[in-house]
N, CA, C and O of each residue as an XYZ file, in Angstrom:
520
protein
N     126.726     74.197    101.268
C     126.032     74.729    102.568
C     125.392     73.391    103.047
O     125.047     72.436    102.352
N     125.286     73.605    104.885
C     124.087     72.309    104.894
C     122.960     73.279    105.413
O     122.856     74.499    105.537
N     122.045     72.024    105.696
C     120.604     72.933    105.813
C     120.955     73.583    107.216
O     120.175     74.463    106.851
N     121.304     73.928    108.256
C     121.475     74.811    109.105
C     121.849     76.011    109.088
O     121.318     77.004    109.585
N     123.157     75.853    108.264
C     123.748     76.817    107.677
C     123.025     78.339    106.488
O     123.262     79.536    106.329
N     121.718     76.887    105.699
C     120.790     77.384    105.220
C     119.723     77.775    105.714
O     118.982     78.623    105.218
N     119.578     77.263    106.601
C     118.170     77.784    107.583
C     118.570     78.890    108.042
O     117.619     79.654    108.207
N     120.080     79.557    108.478
C     120.011     80.705    109.156
C     120.245     81.643    108.549
O     119.919     82.727    109.032
N     121.066     81.579    106.930
C     120.993     82.247    106.056
C     119.861     82.564    105.316
O     120.080     83.614    104.711
N     118.933     82.203    105.128
C     117.283     82.030    105.159
C     116.943     83.196    106.085
O     116.446     84.238    105.657
N     117.175     83.021    107.127
C     116.669     84.353    108.180
C     117.041     85.508    108.304
O     116.433     86.494    108.718
N     118.486     85.335    107.787
C     119.565     86.632    107.892
C     119.320     87.283    106.610
O     119.814     88.403    106.484
N     118.543     86.724    105.471
C     118.050     87.345    103.908
C     116.766     87.682    104.027
O     116.294     88.456    103.193
N     115.908     87.144    105.140
C     114.570     87.626    105.605
C     114.057     88.647    106.109
O     113.033     89.241    105.774
N     115.196     88.975    107.403
C     116.009     89.913    108.027
C     115.638     91.529    107.623
O     114.853     92.414    107.962
N     117.142     91.211    106.326
C     117.491     92.320    105.561
C     116.610     92.879    104.860
O     116.494     94.095    104.705
N     115.851     91.935    104.336
C     115.072     92.827    102.942
C     113.619     92.964    103.909
O     112.921     93.932    103.605
N     113.191     92.237    104.845
C     111.881     92.709    105.213
C     111.989     94.091    106.462
O     111.037     94.671    106.984
N     113.618     94.360    106.709
C     113.724     95.177    107.185
C     114.190     96.785    106.288
O     114.148     97.958    106.661
N     114.501     96.317    105.346
C     114.588     97.563    104.114
C     113.675     97.644    103.784
O     113.522     98.837    103.522
N     112.377     96.861    103.473
C     111.294     97.065    102.951
C     110.147     98.622    103.849
O     109.525     99.603    103.441
N     110.505     97.848    105.456
C     109.773     98.856    105.703
C     110.340    100.288    105.760
O     109.552    101.225    105.886
N     111.926    100.549    105.656
C     112.264    101.561    105.661
C     111.826    102.557    103.561
O     111.499    103.584    102.967
N     112.175    101.250    103.467
C     111.914    101.800    101.421
C     109.988    102.389    101.255
O     109.621    103.359    100.592
N     109.223    101.606    101.938
C     107.938    102.174    101.530
C     107.472    103.395    102.044
O     106.713    104.135    101.418
N     107.847    103.592    103.015
C     107.550    104.944    104.026
C     108.736    105.735    103.188
O     108.042    106.640    102.726
N     109.776    105.935    102.797
C     110.609    106.786    102.044
C     110.536    108.008    101.256
O     110.161    107.741    100.114
N     110.764    109.304    101.444
C     109.715    110.010    100.671
C     110.663    110.275     98.813
O     110.218    110.852     97.821
N     111.696    109.746     98.962
C     112.098    109.814     97.469
C     111.441    108.337     96.894
O     110.464    108.504     96.165
N     111.828    106.988     97.114
C     111.904    105.735     96.214
C     110.359    105.585     96.912
O     109.516    105.283     96.068
N     109.837    105.735     98.266
C     108.754    104.938     98.587
C     107.766    105.120     97.638
O     107.212    104.055     97.913
N     106.930    105.665     96.564
C     106.444    105.678     96.025
C     106.265    104.239     95.132
O     105.119    103.814     94.984
N     107.088    103.701     94.705
C     107.522    102.400     93.886
C     106.859    101.595     94.290
O     106.133    100.847     93.635
N     107.034    101.631     95.616
C     106.052    100.387     96.724
C     105.140    100.312     96.764
O     104.408     99.327     96.871
N     104.925    101.458     96.678
C     103.571    101.733     97.328
C     102.557    101.042     96.626
O     101.533    101.078     97.308
N     102.378    100.405     95.528
C     101.802     99.920     94.022
C     101.306     98.890     94.853
O     100.090     98.756     94.986
N     102.214     98.052     95.502
C     102.728     96.762     95.939
C     101.404     95.913     97.112
O     101.520     95.959     98.336
N     100.606     95.428     96.624
C      99.130     95.232     97.486
C      99.298     94.484     98.512
O      98.600     94.716     99.498
N     100.433     93.205     98.554
C     100.514     91.937     99.208
C     102.211     91.668     99.469
O     103.060     90.925     98.975
N     102.189     92.394    100.206
C     103.993     92.237    100.705
C     103.634     90.840    101.665
O     103.810     91.069    102.861
N     103.414     90.186    101.522
C     103.343     88.675    101.903
C     103.587     88.028    100.986
O     104.465     87.270    101.399
N     103.320     87.707     99.560
C     103.421     87.018     98.472
C     104.732     87.857     97.452
O     105.421     87.271     96.616
N     104.834     89.512     97.836
C     106.474     89.733     97.267
C     107.782     89.725     98.080
O     108.873     89.545     97.539
N     107.664     89.879     99.092
C     108.366     89.758    100.165
C     109.519     88.180     99.930
O     110.746     88.113     99.864
N     108.430     87.074     99.856
C     109.124     85.885     99.671
C     110.149     85.990     98.241
O     111.287     85.522     98.279
N     109.562     86.706     96.905
C     110.061     86.660     95.866
C     111.895     87.403     95.590
O     112.780     87.226     94.752
N     111.714     88.320     96.923
C     112.746     89.306     96.555
C     113.689     88.203     97.713
O     114.800     87.942     97.250
N     113.417     87.566     99.059
C     113.942     86.610     99.766
C     114.930     85.502     98.796
O     116.119     85.190     98.859
N     114.003     85.168     98.053
C     114.636     84.275     97.011
C     115.339     84.145     96.131
O     115.891     83.187     95.589
N     115.296     85.493     95.952
C     116.240     85.978     95.187
C     117.313     86.925     95.295
O     118.091     87.176     94.375
N     117.337     87.391     96.315
C     118.385     86.822     97.114
C     119.387     86.180     98.033
O     120.443     86.609     98.499
N     118.745     85.000     98.167
C     119.354     83.671     98.233
C     120.367     83.541     97.556
O     121.562     83.362     97.792
N     119.530     83.689     96.377
C     120.210     82.925     95.120
C     121.283     83.840     94.433
O     122.200     83.504     93.683
N     121.008     84.806     94.783
C     122.351     85.874     94.687
C     123.286     85.886     95.868
O     123.853     86.974     95.978
N     123.497     85.317     96.454
C     124.011     85.655     98.347
C     124.305     83.995     98.608
O     125.305     84.055     99.324
N     124.138     83.211     98.511
C     124.031     81.725     98.949
C     123.396     80.600     97.810
O     122.917     79.530     98.188
N     123.456     80.970     96.459
C     122.744     80.252     95.504
C     123.318     78.794     95.018
O     124.368     78.425     95.544
N     122.858     78.165     94.299
C     123.659     76.931     94.365
C     124.366     76.420     93.630
O     124.696     75.236     93.553
N     124.787     77.695     92.751
C     126.035     77.394     91.875
C     127.043     78.619     91.284
O     126.240     79.153     90.519
N     128.217     79.361     91.158
C     128.227     80.813     90.501
C     127.531     80.643     89.285
O     127.297     81.798     88.933
N     127.029     79.820     88.375
C     126.627     79.323     86.760
C     125.393     80.037     87.009
O     124.925     81.009     86.417
N     124.896     79.295     88.115
C     122.932     80.234     88.175
C     122.917     80.995     89.157
O     121.910     80.899     89.858
N     123.886     81.924     89.548
C     123.897     82.950     90.405
C     123.861     84.122     89.516
O     123.714     85.273     89.930
N     124.019     83.745     88.105
C     123.948     85.179     87.363
C     123.142     85.869     87.240
O     122.193     85.102     87.079
N     122.595     87.268     87.166
C     120.902     87.620     87.435
C     120.302     87.585     86.460
O     120.734     87.749     85.319
N     118.915     87.302     86.898
C     118.026     86.814     86.217
C     117.807     88.585     84.895
O     118.312     89.695     85.060
N     116.855     88.082     83.702
C     117.214     89.110     82.823
C     115.653     89.746     83.328
O     115.273     90.878     83.029
N     114.917     88.837     84.086
C     113.111     89.138     84.521
C     113.359     89.700     85.148
O     112.346     90.236     85.597
N     114.685     90.228     85.870
C     115.142     91.426     87.524
C     114.866     93.382     86.026
O     114.172     94.398     86.032
N     115.760     92.861     85.258
C     115.952     93.965     83.791
C     114.456     94.287     83.931
O     114.040     95.199     84.645
N     113.681     93.477     83.203
C     112.474     93.161     82.427
C     111.277     94.165     83.548
O     110.467     95.076     83.374
N     111.666     93.522     84.454
C     110.988     94.034     85.689
C     110.692     95.379     86.371
O     109.737     95.811     87.016
N     111.682     95.794     86.045
C     111.708     97.080     86.343
C     112.100     98.337     85.180
O     112.691     99.398     85.384
N     111.770     98.014     84.433
C     112.164     99.065     83.294
C     110.916     99.792     83.083
O     110.833    100.776     82.349
N     109.645     99.128     83.947
C     108.765    100.554     83.467
C     108.615    101.067     84.732
O     107.657    101.838     84.687
N     109.070    101.027     85.811
C     109.304    101.634     87.170
C     109.756    103.238     86.419
O     109.161    104.284     86.680
N     110.958    103.122     85.430
C     111.470    104.540     84.700
C     111.851    105.120     85.865
O     111.236    106.080     86.328
N     113.124    104.477     86.565
C     113.802    104.832     87.858
C     114.728    106.118     87.511
O     114.970    106.407     86.339
N     115.157    106.761     88.437
C     116.263    107.688     88.337
C     117.371    107.015     88.855
O     117.519    105.970     89.488
N     118.234    108.030     88.349
C     119.820    107.963     88.972
C     119.118    107.874     90.592
O     118.780    106.835     91.159
N     119.006    109.393     91.179
C     118.866    109.560     92.205
C     118.225    108.495     93.036
O     118.428    108.418     94.248
N     117.428    107.651     92.356
C     116.812    107.014     93.343
C     117.453    105.720     93.394
O     117.566    105.240     94.522
N     117.958    104.959     92.285
C     119.076    104.586     92.763
C     119.881    104.291     93.944
O     120.147    103.427     94.779
N     120.215    105.944     93.406
C     121.237    105.869     94.959
C     120.743    105.822     96.025
O     121.465    105.300     96.875
N     119.427    106.282     96.477
C     118.770    106.427     97.545
C     118.714    104.469     97.750
O     119.133    104.069     98.836
N     118.213    103.371     96.723
C     117.944    102.086     97.438
C     119.454    102.165     97.727
O     119.576    102.773     98.790
N     120.288    101.920     97.387
C     122.008    101.710     97.463
C     121.885    102.809     99.310
O     122.732    102.357    100.081
N     121.393    103.512     99.697
C     121.501    104.362    100.933
C     120.918    103.462    101.196
O     121.654    102.486    101.341
N     119.479    103.182    101.408
C     118.672    102.289    102.289
C     119.230    101.062    102.412
O     119.507    100.803    103.583
N     119.455    100.347    101.757
C     120.484     98.705    101.651
C     121.441     99.137    102.688
O     121.130     98.820    103.836
N     122.465     99.747    102.539
C     123.209     99.726    103.618
C     123.024    100.651    104.674
O     123.720    100.570    105.686
N     122.129    101.547    104.537
C     121.949    101.404    106.607
C     121.175    100.320    107.160
O     121.243    100.019    108.352
N     120.328     99.635    106.196
C     119.491     98.081    106.884
C     121.305     97.345    106.869
O     121.850     96.937    107.894
N     121.517     97.341    106.421
C     122.898     96.489    106.799
C     123.972     96.789    107.828
O     124.868     96.021    108.177
N     123.711     98.201    108.322
C     124.206     98.286    109.767
C     123.104     97.879    110.803
O     123.360     98.108    111.985
N     122.406     97.541    110.619
C     120.801     97.577    111.817
C     120.740     96.209    111.942
O     120.171     95.610    112.855
N     121.383     95.678    110.938
C     121.353     93.954    111.387
C     122.429     92.811    111.604
O     123.298     92.504    110.788
N     122.283     92.410    112.471
C     123.335     91.639    112.961
C     123.896     90.552    112.269
O     123.329     89.496    112.549
N     124.850     90.444    111.431
C     124.427     89.076    110.334
C     125.416     88.262    110.702
O     126.438     88.882    110.997
N     125.514     86.750    110.823
C     126.200     85.899    111.437
C     127.202     84.585    110.008
O     128.295     84.022    109.935
N     125.847     84.704    109.105
C     126.315     83.982    108.319
C     126.515     84.255    106.490
O     126.889     83.530    105.568
N     126.194     85.237    106.559
C     126.295     86.181    105.072
C     126.939     87.480    105.339
O     126.298     88.427    105.793
N     128.476     87.554    105.003
C     129.185     88.933    106.022
C     128.299     90.363    104.852
O     127.643     90.157    103.832
N     128.530     91.319    105.318
C     128.242     92.979    105.237
C     128.961     92.911    103.434
O     128.303     93.331    102.481
N     129.956     92.490    103.324
C     130.708     92.778    102.351
C     130.221     91.771    101.510
O     129.944     92.298    100.433
N     130.016     90.723    101.495
C     129.075     89.862    100.290
C     128.114     90.681     99.402
O     128.086     90.816     98.178
N     126.998     91.403    100.802
C     125.749     92.225    100.249
C     126.610     93.478     99.517
O     126.448     93.558     98.299
N     127.313     94.248    100.005
C     127.596     95.133     99.627
C     128.103     94.770     98.016
O     127.537     95.213     97.017
N     129.112     94.004     98.004
C     129.128     93.951     96.619
C     128.141     93.686     95.319
O     128.262     94.166     94.192
N     126.863     92.542     95.939
C     126.279     92.331     95.264
C     125.453     93.415     95.232
O     124.943     93.595     94.126
N     125.184     94.114     95.988
C     124.275     95.438     96.029
C     125.062     96.766     94.572
O     124.452     97.566     93.862
N     126.689     96.436     94.652
C     127.105     97.782     93.813
C     127.032     96.941     92.555
O     126.810     97.601     91.540
N     127.200     95.344     92.354
C     126.846     95.035     91.242
C     125.494     95.157     90.409
O     125.249     95.316     89.213
N     124.772     95.021     91.483
C     123.028     95.576     90.776
C     122.504     97.191     90.438
O     121.504     97.550     89.816
N     123.606     98.038     91.113
C     123.352     99.182     91.255
C     124.396     99.475     89.514
O     123.972    100.161     88.584
N     125.356     98.952     89.523
C     126.326     98.944     88.188
C     125.597     98.458     86.874
O     125.792     98.837     85.719
N     124.456     97.258     87.487
C     123.479     96.804     86.459
C     122.996     97.420     85.643
O     123.213     97.421     84.431
N     122.260     98.029     86.278
C     120.895     99.178     86.577
C     121.841    100.516     85.403
O     121.684    100.836     84.224
N     122.637    100.893     86.313
C     123.511    101.940     85.704
C     123.787    102.152     84.315
O     123.715    103.207     83.684
N     124.274    100.444     83.729
C     124.588    100.313     81.967
C     123.725     99.816     81.333
O     123.903     99.549     80.145
N     122.538     99.557     81.983
C     121.485     99.328     80.773
C     120.521    100.554     80.654
O     120.242    101.370     81.533
N     119.926    100.471     78.924
C     119.651    101.879     78.423
C     118.631    101.669     78.247
O     117.963    102.360     77.477
N     118.021    100.373     79.067
C     116.246    100.829     78.835
C     115.812    101.041     80.687
O     114.654    101.073     81.104
N     116.831    101.139     81.395
C     116.866    101.887     83.072
C     116.731    103.147     82.960
O     116.840    103.885     81.981
N     116.433    103.387     84.259
C     116.794    104.822     84.756
C     116.174    106.218     83.762
O     116.535    107.379     83.567
N     114.699    105.056     83.156
C     113.821    106.687     82.435
C     114.510    107.177     80.910
O     113.998    108.096     80.271
N     115.927    106.320     80.347
C     116.594    106.428     79.677
C     115.585    106.516     78.178
O     115.788    107.393     77.339
N     114.297    105.272     77.996
C     113.758    104.938     77.291
C     112.941    105.687     76.739
O     112.445    106.662     77.303
N     112.729    105.386     75.735
C     111.253    106.335     75.023
C     110.519    105.132     74.637
O     110.953    104.061     74.211
N     109.530    105.449     74.828
C     108.418    104.353     74.036
C     108.045    104.726     72.493
O     107.271    104.013     71.855
């Protein structure tokens, strides 16, 4: 990917992520998971970086999800319906953003992948016992 495409991709990812979080923070179902984040100016770049690695990462081998993603979400005790709401909000976000460098289908495949990953992991979705 050339630098111009990378810059365009970065901008699109930032737009998708910031648009998603504007919805998610105020959402009645999942918003409470995000309200504990005091400084979105430091959180958003981390999420943008994560999605950039997933969608236009350096190589397929390095594009595998990081185990830190799972560890970071275990304490949240997510519910299956909350995961479903995350997917719905992401899908709604994709429909409102004009994408030119990363297809909506690429986003959808990654979203489905992470949904399945979360559904399959025994310590997620409030199924773990302390």
